C-alpha positions in Angstrom: 0.0 0.0 0.0 1.4 3.4 -1.0 2.0 5.8 1.9 -0.1 9.0 1.9 1.8 11.9 0.6 2.7 14.6 3.1 1.8 17.4 0.8 1.4 18.1 -3.0 4.9 19.3 -4.2 3.4 20.5 -7.5 1.0 22.9 -5.8 1.5 26.5 -6.8 3.9 28.6 -4.7 2.4 31.2 -2.4 4.3 34.2 -1.0 4.7 34.4 2.8 5.9 37.1 5.2 8.5 35.8 7.6 10.7 37.3 10.2 14.2 35.9 10.8 17.4 36.8 12.5 19.2 39.3 10.4 22.7 37.8 11.0 21.4 34.3 10.2 20.0 35.6 6.9 23.3 37.4 6.1 25.3 34.2 6.6 22.8 32.1 4.6 23.0 34.6 1.7 26.8 34.4 1.8 26.6 30.6 1.5 24.1 30.9 -1.4 21.4 29.0 0.6 18.0 29.0 -1.2 15.7 30.3 1.6 12.5 29.2 -0.1 13.8 25.7 -0.6 15.2 25.5 2.9 12.0 26.8 4.5 10.0 24.2 2.6 12.2 21.3 3.6 12.3 22.4 7.2 8.5 22.9 7.2 8.0 19.4 5.7 10.2 17.8 8.4 8.2 19.6 11.2 4.9 18.6 9.6 6.0 15.0 9.4 7.0 15.1 13.2 3.7 16.7 14.2 1.7 14.2 12.2 3.7 11.3 13.7 3.2 12.6 17.2 -0.6 13.0 16.5 -0.7 9.4 15.2 1.1 8.1 18.4 -1.4 10.0 20.6 -4.4 8.7 18.5 -3.2 5.2 18.7 -1.8 5.1 22.2 -4.5 2.8 23.5 -4.0 0.3 20.7 -0.3 0.3 21.1 -0.6 -0.2 24.9 -3.0 -3.1 24.3 -0.7 -4.7 21.7 2.3 -4.4 24.1 0.3 -6.0 26.9 -0.6 -8.8 24.6 3.0 -9.4 23.7 4.1 -9.3 27.4 1.4 -11.8 28.3 1.5 -14.1 25.3 4.8 -13.5 23.6 5.3 -12.9 19.9 3.6 -15.2 17.3 5.5 -18.4 17.0 7.8 -17.8 20.0 6.9 -21.2 21.5 7.8 -23.1 18.4 10.9 -21.3 17.1 14.3 -22.8 17.7 16.6 -19.8 17.6 
């Protein structure tokens, strides 16, 4: 099953207004860092982290139940395996 995309990378660009540390911007420009690309990459990372955290919270009960099942009954086939 294909994983759901985080966002549509082909969506049109939209201008945004941001504030940033002037010295940081100065050094980034000296290094020819593409601010738009860097912003999008950092935002995608943060979005992935937030969605993963939300998934963990939403599935906390199921994860706890599964872990209790493993503690109680062991993993599938653990009684018959020979390694």
